[in-house]
C-alpha positions in Angstrom: -138.6 -78.5 -155.9 -139.9 -75.3 -157.0 -139.7 -75.9 -160.7 -141.8 -78.7 -160.5 -144.6 -76.2 -158.6 -147.8 -74.9 -160.7 -149.6 -72.0 -158.8 -153.5 -71.2 -159.9 -153.4 -67.6 -158.9 -156.7 -67.0 -160.1 -159.9 -69.6 -158.9 -162.9 -69.1 -158.2 -165.7 -70.9 -155.4 -169.6 -70.0 -155.1 -172.4 -71.6 -153.7 -175.7 -70.0 -155.0 -177.7 -72.4 -152.9 -176.1 -70.6 -149.7 -175.2 -67.2 -150.7 -175.8 -64.7 -152.9 -174.1 -63.9 -156.2 -175.4 -60.7 -158.0 -173.9 -61.5 -161.2 -174.5 -64.7 -162.2 -178.2 -65.3 -164.0 -179.6 -67.6 -165.7 -178.3 -66.7 -168.9 -174.9 -67.6 -167.8 -175.8 -71.0 -168.6 -173.6 -73.7 -167.0 -172.0 -71.0 -164.2 -175.5 -70.8 -162.8 -174.7 -73.9 -160.8 -173.2 -74.5 -157.6 -169.3 -74.6 -157.7 -167.6 -76.2 -154.7 -164.1 -77.3 -154.1 -164.8 -81.2 -154.0 -166.0 -80.4 -158.1 -162.6 -79.1 -159.1 -160.6 -81.4 -156.8 -160.2 -84.4 -159.4 -158.6 -82.0 -162.6 -156.2 -80.2 -160.2 -153.6 -83.2 -160.1 -154.6 -83.8 -164.1 -153.7 -80.1 -164.8 -150.6 -80.1 -162.7 -151.4 -77.6 -160.4 -150.0 -77.8 -157.1 -151.6 -74.6 -155.1 -154.3 -72.0 -155.3 -155.3 -68.7 -154.8 -159.2 -68.3 -154.0 -160.5 -65.1 -155.8 -163.7 -63.4 -154.4 -166.8 -63.8 -156.6 -169.1 -61.7 -154.8 -168.9 -58.1 -153.0 -170.0 -59.4 -149.9 -168.2 -60.6 -146.2 -170.6 -63.7 -146.6 -168.2 -64.6 -150.2 -164.9 -64.2 -148.3 -165.6 -66.0 -145.1 -166.9 -69.1 -147.0 -163.1 -68.8 -148.9 -161.3 -68.9 -145.9 -163.4 -71.5 -144.4 -162.3 -73.3 -147.7 -158.5 -72.3 -147.3 -158.6 -74.0 -143.7 -160.1 -77.2 -144.7 -158.0 -78.1 -148.0 -154.5 -77.9 -148.5 -154.3 -77.0 -151.9 -155.4 -73.8 -151.1 -152.2 -71.4 -150.4 -154.1 -67.7 -150.1 -157.5 -65.8 -150.2 -158.2 -62.6 -152.2 -161.3 -61.2 -150.2 -163.5 -58.3 -150.3 -163.9 -55.4 -148.2 -166.1 -52.2 -149.2 -163.8 -50.3 -151.0 -166.2 -47.4 -151.2 -167.0 -47.5 -147.2 -163.2 -46.6 -145.9 -164.5 -46.8 -142.0 -165.6 -50.0 -142.2 -163.4 -51.6 -144.9 -160.7 -50.4 -142.1 -162.5 -52.5 -139.4 -163.0 -55.4 -141.8 -159.4 -55.3 -142.7 -158.1 -55.2 -139.0 -160.0 -58.5 -138.3 -159.6 -60.4 -141.7 -155.7 -59.3 -141.8 -155.6 -61.5 -138.4 -156.4 -65.0 -140.7 -152.9 -65.9 -142.7 -154.6 -67.2 -145.4 -156.1 -63.5 -146.7 -153.5 -62.1 -149.0 -155.2 -59.5 -150.7 -158.6 -57.7 -151.6 -160.6 -57.1 -154.7 -164.4 -55.7 -155.8 -165.9 -56.8 -158.9 -164.7 -53.2 -160.4 -165.6 -54.5 -163.6 -169.2 -54.0 -163.6 -169.0 -50.9 -161.9 -169.7 -49.2 -165.1 -173.2 -50.7 -165.2 -176.2 -47.8 -163.9 -175.8 -49.5 -160.3 -172.5 -47.6 -160.0 -173.1 -44.4 -161.6 -172.1 -46.0 -164.7 -168.6 -44.7 -163.8 -165.6 -46.2 -165.2 -163.3 -44.5 -163.0 -164.8 -45.7 -159.9 -161.7 -47.1 -158.1 -160.7 -43.2 -158.3 -163.0 -42.1 -156.1 -161.4 -40.5 -152.8 -162.9 -42.8 -150.6 -162.2 -45.9 -152.5 -158.8 -44.5 -152.6 -158.9 -44.3 -148.7 -159.2 -48.0 -148.6 -156.5 -49.1 -151.1 -154.2 -46.9 -148.6 -155.0 -49.3 -145.8 -154.6 -52.2 -147.7 -150.8 -51.1 -148.6 -150.2 -49.9 -144.9 -151.5 -53.9 -143.9 -149.2 -55.3 -146.8 -152.0 -56.6 -149.0 -151.8 -56.8 -152.4 -154.4 -55.8 -154.5 -156.3 -57.5 -157.7 -157.8 -55.1 -160.2 -160.3 -56.0 -162.9 -160.0 -54.4 -165.9 -162.1 -54.8 -168.9 -161.4 -51.6 -171.4 -159.0 -48.8 -171.7 -160.4 -46.5 -169.4 -159.7 -49.2 -166.6 -156.3 -50.0 -167.9 -155.7 -46.0 -167.7 -157.2 -46.1 -163.9 -153.9 -48.4 -162.8 -151.4 -45.2 -163.9 -153.3 -42.8 -161.0 -153.5 -45.9 -158.7 -150.1 -47.2 -159.0 -148.8 -43.5 -158.6 -150.2 -43.4 -155.5 -149.4 -46.4 -153.6 -145.9 -47.3 -154.7 -145.6 -50.4 -152.0 -149.4 -51.5 -153.2 -148.8 -54.5 -155.1 -151.1 -54.9 -158.2 -152.2 -57.1 -160.5 -154.0 -56.8 -163.5 -156.6 -59.9 -163.9 -157.4 -61.7 -167.0 -154.2 -59.2 -168.5 -157.3 -56.7 -168.6 -159.1 -58.7 -171.2 -157.5 -58.3 -174.4 -159.4 -59.0 -177.7 -158.0 -62.1 -178.4 -161.2 -63.5 -180.8 -160.8 -60.2 -182.7 -156.7 -60.3 -183.1 -156.7 -56.7 -182.0 -153.8 -55.4 -180.1 -154.2 -51.4 -180.2 -154.7 -49.6 -177.9 -154.6 -52.6 -175.2 -150.6 -53.2 -176.0 -149.4 -49.5 -175.7 -151.8 -49.5 -172.4 -150.6 -52.0 -170.8 -147.0 -51.1 -171.6 -147.3 -47.9 -170.2 -148.8 -49.0 -166.9 -145.7 -51.8 -166.8 -143.6 -48.9 -166.0 -144.6 -48.8 -162.5 -142.8 -51.6 -161.0 -145.7 -52.6 -158.3 -147.9 -53.4 -161.3 -148.2 -57.1 -162.2 -150.2 -58.8 -164.9 -152.4 -62.6 -164.4 -152.6 -64.9 -167.4 -155.5 -66.1 -166.8 -159.1 -65.7 -168.7 -157.6 -65.3 -172.0 -160.1 -68.3 -173.6 -163.2 -66.8 -172.7 -162.2 -64.0 -174.9 -161.0 -66.1 -177.7 -163.0 -67.5 -180.6 -164.6 -70.9 -179.8 -161.7 -73.2 -181.5 -159.1 -71.2 -179.5 -155.8 -72.8 -179.4 -152.6 -71.5 -177.2 -151.1 -70.1 -180.4 -154.3 -67.6 -180.4 -152.6 -66.1 -176.8 -149.1 -66.1 -177.9 -148.5 -62.7 -179.5 -150.5 -61.1 -176.1 -148.2 -63.0 -173.9 -144.7 -62.3 -175.4 -145.9 -58.6 -175.2 -147.1 -58.7 -171.5 -143.9 -60.5 -170.7 -141.5 -58.1 -172.9 -143.0 -55.0 -171.0 -143.2 -56.4 -167.4 -140.8 -59.2 -167.4 -141.4 -63.1 -166.4 -141.2 -62.0 -162.7 -144.5 -59.7 -162.9 -146.5 -62.5 -164.8 -148.3 -65.0 -163.2 -150.5 -67.6 -164.1 -154.5 -68.2 -162.9 -157.0 -71.1 -164.5 -160.0 -68.6 -163.7 -162.3 -71.9 -162.9 -165.0 -72.3 -163.3 -165.7 -69.0 -165.6 -163.1 -70.9 -167.7 -165.7 -73.8 -168.5 -167.4 -71.3 -171.0 -164.9 -72.1 -173.2 -163.2 -75.4 -172.9 -162.2 -77.2 -169.5 -159.8 -76.4 -166.5 -157.1 -79.2 -167.6 -157.4 -78.3 -171.3 -156.7 -74.4 -170.3 -153.9 -75.3 -168.1 -152.3 -77.0 -170.7 -152.6 -74.4 -173.2 -151.5 -72.1 -170.5 -148.2 -74.2 -169.7 -147.6 -74.4 -173.6 -147.9 -70.8 -174.5 -145.1 -69.7 -171.9 -143.1 -73.3 -173.1 -140.7 -71.3 -175.5 -139.0 -69.1 -172.7 -136.4 -70.1 -170.8 -136.3 -72.6 -167.4 -136.0 -69.5 -165.1 -139.0 -67.5 -166.9 -141.5 -70.3 -166.6 -140.5 -70.9 -162.8 -141.5 -67.5 -162.3 -144.6 -67.6 -164.4 -145.3 -70.7 -163.1 -145.1 -70.6 -159.1 -142.6 -68.1 -157.9 -144.1 -64.7 -159.0 -147.6 -65.7 -157.9 -145.5 -66.8 -154.1 -143.9 -63.5 -154.3 -146.9 -61.4 -155.2 -149.4 -63.2 -152.6 -146.6 -63.8 -150.1 -147.6 -67.4 -150.1 
């Protein structure tokens, strides 16, 4: 029954001993390691998760093809959000033509939260570059979704332009755009997220809040942020993700999932069903 389904719409894998992940440095502590599917396997049933979506962790084809290989061999994986070079539309178009033939390939993402660093000309508006917009148009035409990593107000504001330019492109804001849960700050995050919610093709992903929280977090710390998002997006545009293995920086997979289930427990069974599984299945065409 779908009411028992729990889709983890945001799971990463990386194998640093086999391929490059430019952002993972030794100072990231426990993340500086290999994270293969078998490492998480024992925790998936304990968390109640019935299906997962793998999301890119590197701006490389190698990362994307690795995820597609995992999806082909692990039935728990229902979809893959991969990478194509948004900033090189001709190449991206050729890549999308190949990748879209794989039934597990559901959407695209670039590590846009890192593009404000000097490597990318300190550009918070990178996603609005004409060549990037050209690639997003191709993703829209192919019926693929777009995961957007937003970590500041400028990133959220960019979505107003992207959503208006591509009204049939399904866009999900990863990790609720990382509100300052630790500081108990709501503004301007709340108003910006509400403004973006006016576009029906924009969704929000309940994930990664534990790493935005104080070390001794509980789900009660997240409740104001979840309540706000559900009120402006509706449960049918909210999905949930475990953000493993990043989640281990402030907890563990099973604990995070118990907290996420608890934070939506106040809602109707129908709303919970949307957030736990139906939204992800609809968004990613699982």
